[in-house]
Every structure is written in structure tokens, then in C-alpha cells.
C-alpha positions as CSV (number, residue, x, y, z in Angstrom):
1,M,0.0,0.1,0.0
2,K,1.3,3.4,-1.0
3,K,2.6,5.5,2.1
4,G,-0.4,7.6,3.3
5,T,-3.2,5.6,1.5
6,S,-4.9,4.7,4.8
7,F,-4.5,8.4,5.7
8,F,-6.7,9.4,2.7
9,Y,-10.0,9.3,4.9
10,I,-8.5,11.4,7.6
11,S,-7.4,13.9,4.9
12,L,-11.0,14.0,3.3
13,A,-12.4,14.6,7.0
14,L,-10.0,17.6,7.2
15,L,-11.1,19.2,3.9
16,T,-12.1,22.0,6.0
17,F,-10.2,22.6,9.2
18,T,-9.3,25.2,11.9
19,F,-8.1,28.2,10.1
20,F,-6.7,30.4,12.9
21,S,-7.1,31.1,16.6
22,C,-8.3,34.7,17.4
23,K,-5.7,34.7,20.3
24,L,-2.7,32.5,20.9
25,K,-2.7,32.3,24.7
26,V,-0.3,29.5,25.7
27,E,1.6,28.8,28.8
28,D,5.4,29.2,28.2
29,E,6.3,26.0,29.9
30,D,4.1,24.0,27.8
31,L,5.7,25.1,24.5
32,Y,7.6,23.0,22.0
33,D,10.7,24.1,20.5
34,K,10.8,27.0,18.2
35,P,11.0,26.3,14.4
36,G,14.2,27.0,12.7
37,V,14.1,29.7,10.1
38,N,16.4,30.5,7.2
39,V,16.2,33.5,4.8
40,T,17.3,33.3,1.4
41,N,17.0,35.9,-1.5
42,N,13.3,35.5,-1.9
43,Q,11.8,33.2,0.7
44,I,11.8,32.2,4.4
45,T,12.2,28.5,5.0
46,L,11.0,26.9,8.3
47,I,12.4,23.7,9.7
48,I,9.6,22.3,11.9
49,P,10.6,19.2,14.2
50,M,8.1,16.3,14.2
51,V,7.0,15.9,17.8
52,S,4.6,13.0,17.7
53,K,3.4,10.4,15.2
54,N,0.0,11.0,16.3
55,T,0.0,14.5,14.7
56,K,-2.7,15.1,12.0
57,Y,-1.7,18.5,10.8
58,V,0.4,21.4,11.8
59,N,-0.8,25.1,11.4
60,I,1.9,27.7,10.6
61,Y,1.5,31.2,12.2
62,R,3.5,34.4,11.2
63,R,3.9,37.6,13.2
64,D,4.8,40.7,11.2
65,K,6.7,42.8,13.6
66,Q,5.9,46.0,11.6
67,N,2.2,46.0,12.9
68,D,2.4,42.8,15.5
69,K,-0.3,41.2,13.3
70,V,-0.5,37.3,13.7
71,I,-2.0,35.4,10.9
72,N,-2.2,31.7,9.9
73,I,-0.4,31.3,6.7
74,G,-0.7,27.6,6.1
75,V,-1.0,23.9,7.1
76,L,1.3,20.8,6.9
77,Y,-0.3,17.3,6.9
78,H,1.3,14.5,8.7
79,P,2.7,12.3,7.6
80,I,2.8,13.3,4.0
81,A,4.6,16.7,4.7
82,L,7.6,14.8,6.4
83,E,11.0,15.4,5.0
84,N,13.0,12.4,3.9
85,D,14.5,12.1,7.3
86,N,11.1,11.6,8.8
87,K,12.2,13.9,11.6
88,N,11.3,17.3,10.3
89,Y,8.6,19.3,8.2
90,C,9.6,22.0,5.9
91,Y,7.4,25.1,5.0
92,I,8.4,27.8,2.6
93,D,7.0,31.3,3.0
94,S,7.5,33.3,-0.1
95,L,4.8,35.9,0.4
96,I,7.3,38.2,2.3
97,T,7.8,42.0,1.8
98,K,10.9,43.9,2.0
99,E,11.8,45.8,5.1
100,H,9.4,43.6,7.3
101,S,10.5,41.4,10.1
102,Y,8.7,38.2,10.7
103,E,8.4,35.6,13.5
104,Y,6.8,32.2,13.3
105,R,5.3,29.6,15.5
106,V,3.4,26.4,14.9
107,R,0.4,24.6,16.3
108,Y,0.4,20.9,16.4
109,Y,-2.9,19.0,16.2
110,I,-2.3,15.7,18.2
111,D,-4.9,13.3,19.4
112,G,-7.6,16.0,19.4
113,E,-5.7,18.6,21.2
114,Y,-3.7,21.7,20.1
115,Y,-0.1,22.1,21.1
116,Y,2.2,25.2,20.4
117,S,5.7,25.9,19.7
118,A,7.7,28.9,21.0
119,W,8.1,31.9,18.5
120,S,11.2,31.6,16.1
121,D,14.0,34.1,16.1
122,K,13.0,37.3,14.1
123,I,14.0,37.5,10.5
124,L,14.4,41.0,8.7
125,I,13.8,41.1,5.0
126,E,16.4,43.5,3.8
127,T,15.8,45.9,0.9
128,N,18.3,44.2,-1.3
129,Y,16.7,40.8,-1.1
130,N,14.5,39.6,-4.1
131,A,11.2,39.8,-2.1
132,Y,8.0,41.7,-2.9
133,D,7.8,45.4,-2.6
134,E,5.3,47.1,-0.3
135,S,3.3,48.1,-3.2
136,E,2.8,44.8,-4.5
137,V,-0.6,42.9,-4.0
138,L,-0.1,39.7,-2.0
139,T,-3.8,39.1,-0.9
140,Y,-7.3,40.2,-1.8
141,K,-8.0,44.0,-1.6
142,E,-11.4,45.2,-0.6
143,N,-11.6,47.7,-3.4
144,G,-14.9,49.0,-2.2
145,A,-16.5,45.6,-2.1
146,S,-18.7,44.4,0.8
147,L,-21.0,41.2,1.6
148,I,-24.8,41.3,1.8
149,Y,-26.5,38.5,3.9
150,D,-29.9,37.3,2.7
151,S,-31.8,35.8,5.8
152,V,-34.5,34.1,3.8
153,E,-32.2,32.5,1.3
154,Y,-29.2,32.1,3.6
155,T,-26.8,33.4,1.2
156,L,-23.9,35.9,1.0
157,T,-23.6,38.0,-2.1
158,F,-20.5,40.0,-3.1
159,D,-21.4,43.7,-3.7
160,G,-18.5,45.2,-5.7
161,T,-15.4,43.8,-7.4
162,V,-12.7,42.4,-5.0
163,Q,-9.2,43.0,-6.4
164,E,-7.3,39.7,-6.8
165,P,-3.8,39.2,-5.5
166,D,-1.2,40.3,-8.0
167,F,2.1,38.3,-7.4
168,S,4.4,36.0,-9.6
169,E,3.2,32.7,-8.1
170,Y,-0.7,33.6,-8.2
171,S,-3.1,32.3,-10.8
172,S,-7.0,31.6,-10.5
173,E,-6.1,27.9,-11.0
174,N,-3.7,27.2,-8.2
175,Y,-5.4,29.7,-5.7
176,K,-8.8,29.3,-4.7
177,P,-11.2,31.7,-2.9
178,M,-12.0,30.6,0.6
179,L,-14.7,32.1,2.9
180,I,-13.6,32.1,6.7
181,V,-16.3,31.3,9.1
182,Q,-16.3,31.3,12.9
183,C,-18.6,29.4,15.3
184,D,-18.3,28.8,19.0
185,K,-16.0,25.9,18.5
186,Y,-14.1,26.5,15.3
187,T,-12.9,28.8,12.7
188,Q,-12.6,27.2,9.2
189,A,-12.2,28.1,5.7
190,F,-14.5,26.9,3.0
191,E,-13.9,27.1,-0.7
192,I,-16.3,29.1,-2.7
193,S,-16.5,29.0,-6.5
194,D,-16.9,32.7,-7.3
195,I,-16.1,36.2,-5.6
196,S,-17.1,38.4,-8.6
197,D,-19.7,41.3,-8.2
198,G,-23.0,39.8,-7.7
199,S,-22.1,36.3,-7.0
200,A,-23.9,34.4,-4.2
201,V,-22.6,31.9,-1.9
202,P,-25.2,29.4,-0.6
203,L,-24.1,29.1,3.1
204,R,-26.4,26.1,3.8
205,N,-24.9,24.1,1.0
206,I,-21.2,24.6,2.1
207,L,-21.4,24.6,5.8
208,P,-21.2,21.4,7.9
209,S,-23.4,20.6,10.8
210,D,-21.2,22.4,13.5
211,F,-22.0,25.8,11.7
212,L,-25.8,25.2,11.3
213,D,-28.3,26.1,14.2
214,T,-25.7,28.0,16.0
215,D,-24.5,31.6,15.7
216,I,-21.6,32.2,13.3
217,K,-19.5,35.2,12.1
218,I,-18.2,35.7,8.7
219,L,-14.4,36.8,9.1
220,G,-13.5,37.4,5.5
221,I,-11.8,35.7,2.6
222,T,-8.5,34.4,1.8
223,A,-6.8,32.8,-1.4
224,Q,-5.6,29.1,-0.8
225,K,-3.0,27.0,-2.6
226,T,-3.1,23.3,-2.1
227,I,-0.1,21.3,-2.7
228,Y,-0.8,17.5,-3.1
229,E,1.3,14.5,-2.6
230,D,3.7,13.9,-5.4
231,D,1.9,16.3,-7.6
232,T,4.0,18.5,-9.9
233,T,1.4,20.8,-11.0
234,D,-0.2,21.8,-7.5
235,I,-3.7,21.9,-9.3
236,M,-6.4,19.6,-8.4
237,E,-7.6,18.0,-11.8
238,D,-9.8,14.9,-12.8
239,N,-6.9,13.2,-14.6
240,D,-3.5,11.9,-13.5
241,S,-1.4,15.2,-14.2
242,N,2.0,13.6,-13.3
243,S,1.4,10.1,-14.6
244,D,2.0,8.4,-11.2
245,G,-0.9,6.1,-11.5
246,I,-3.1,7.9,-9.1
247,P,-5.9,10.3,-10.2
248,D,-5.4,13.8,-8.9
249,K,-8.8,13.8,-7.1
250,E,-7.6,10.9,-5.0
251,K,-4.2,12.4,-3.9
252,L,-3.5,13.3,-0.4
253,K,-3.1,16.9,0.7
254,K,0.6,17.7,1.7
255,A,0.4,21.3,2.4
256,I,-1.8,24.4,2.3
257,I,-0.8,27.9,1.7
258,W,-3.0,30.8,2.7
259,T,-2.7,34.6,2.0
260,E,-3.4,37.2,4.5
261,P,-7.1,37.2,5.2
262,L,-9.2,40.1,4.0
263,E,-12.1,41.3,6.2
264,L,-15.2,42.6,4.3
265,E,-18.0,44.7,5.7
266,L,-21.1,42.6,6.1
267,F,-24.6,44.1,5.5
268,G,-28.0,42.4,6.6
269,A,-26.8,40.6,9.7
270,G,-27.6,43.3,12.2
271,S,-25.2,45.3,14.4
272,A,-23.7,42.2,15.9
273,K,-22.8,40.6,12.4
274,V,-24.0,37.4,13.6
275,I,-25.7,34.7,11.6
276,N,-27.8,31.8,12.4
277,I,-28.7,29.3,9.8
278,P,-31.3,26.5,10.5
279,S,-30.2,23.0,9.2
280,Q,-32.7,21.6,6.7
281,S,-33.1,18.6,8.7
282,G,-34.5,20.4,11.7
283,S,-33.0,21.2,15.1
284,S,-32.7,18.4,17.8
285,G,-35.7,16.8,19.1
286,L,-36.6,16.0,22.9
287,D,-35.4,13.0,24.7
288,I,-38.0,10.3,24.4
289,S,-36.1,7.3,25.3
290,L,-38.6,4.5,25.3
291,N,-36.8,2.1,27.7
292,I,-35.9,2.5,31.5
293,N,-34.4,0.2,34.0
């Protein structure tokens, strides 16, 4: 059996997963070792130690010291993302800007619990590096666009044109728009097909049960690139793009790359900006167990 085949079903279950935590409050004594960081001319490479064979995935967090903003920039899937030494993961951050300083930490998801590393050493992107300039667009830009919620149809409609990222690695084929949604237990990213002016997102169709019959918030959108096991194209297709005998749709996910999230103003959800979508199957019934000792 090919390595990771049994992991396929786990990967399917994690098609949507925790996107980021609003706050990273962790006791220092419980932290794993910080990731190693190395800067080259146009990227930062993170070397992340594998701490448990029971790890399902690893989130990558980055703090921009210019504004002290922390974002979740990606995911590495265990064991597919392990390097050949089977001891470390490698994550490459190429969406970096000149004259910015960055720190990184990771969050391991192990046996249903989260465990954090310490923050890495600070890395300065000097002006002579071949990184992106401040003026270059590395994420979606609002450009006057907003979201309108329809409480009858349970849809979100884009009102206005969101500006797409514009950097060398970006294309609409390998970066997909994702809607970031938060409930009381999770914050997750869900793929949406269209973000053009007037396009509607059927929330009831894309959200799982944890996000129905409960209060949720729309936190924004991000662009997501998915890297697949042994896939040279990094694009999910219905064929076998690299002729390895496995259809692309059956490949395991190796890594996720996210651009910085864009928050859009939401209309139609009241002042609290809270949405509650009823499930089509109805809410839970009353306990009417028929047997008793």
C-alpha cells in the first residue's frame, strides 16, 4: 500500500479545518521548541520538528513585527509533509515583503488537542533581497466591495469587485477563494466558487453541521493554494497530471498555503454581524427514550 493511503480518509475529513485562533494564549512552560528559520534571497524556509507520530496536521503562524499582526499562513499534513529524514517538516514562505520583520510559531494538532511551539527568531527582509515590494498585492484587496446577507435564502452576495492578488506565483487555477467562518468551537475556511460582483454563496450548502443551528460570524476571505502528494502541478484535476498512476482527485493533501485574510464589511446581519442558519433536517428533538431500568 502506498504510504499515506490509509490517511486518505483522515485527509477527507480535514477538507475544512481550523483556520486560525483569534488569540494565541499558551503557557510558556508547555511550548515545544521553536521552528528553525532561514532566509534566502526571496523566501523564508521553516524547519519544524516532528514531535509526535499521532500528529494530524500542523498550522503555521506568522507575526509581522511591523504591525504585530498574527495570521495563519498555512497547514502541513502529517505524515505526507515529512521530509526524507522523517524527523522534520519544511514550510516555505515566499509571500514576504521587503523591510518587514517576521517571527513564526506552529500549532500541532495531536490526538484532538492543540500544542504550540515557541516563537522563532526574528527574520528581517532586507531591501536588497528579491522579495516583494510594499506596493505589490499579496492578498485580496477590498476595493470598495462588501458582503450582503440574505436571511431568507441564507446566502452571501458579493457587492462590488474584490481585487485579486497580483504576484508572480498567483493564478486563479492554483489559488482558490475561501470563505472564513467562525462558530463557537471552530474557525474554518470553505472553498467558494466565485467572488465576482453579484455572485452568491449558498451558506447552507457549504457549511457542515457544526456551523448550522448556531451563531456564526463571517471573518473574511483568503486565497488558498493546495499542494498534493507527489503532484508537480499543485492543481487538482480529474486526470493523473504527473502520470504516477493515481488520479489527482485521490491524491492526499501535503500542504496548504493561505494569503493574508481580507475582512469585508457585512450588511444584513444586524449590528452584531451574527448569522444563524437552520439546518434543513431541523433542530434536535426532545429526549423520548422508550426504555428505562
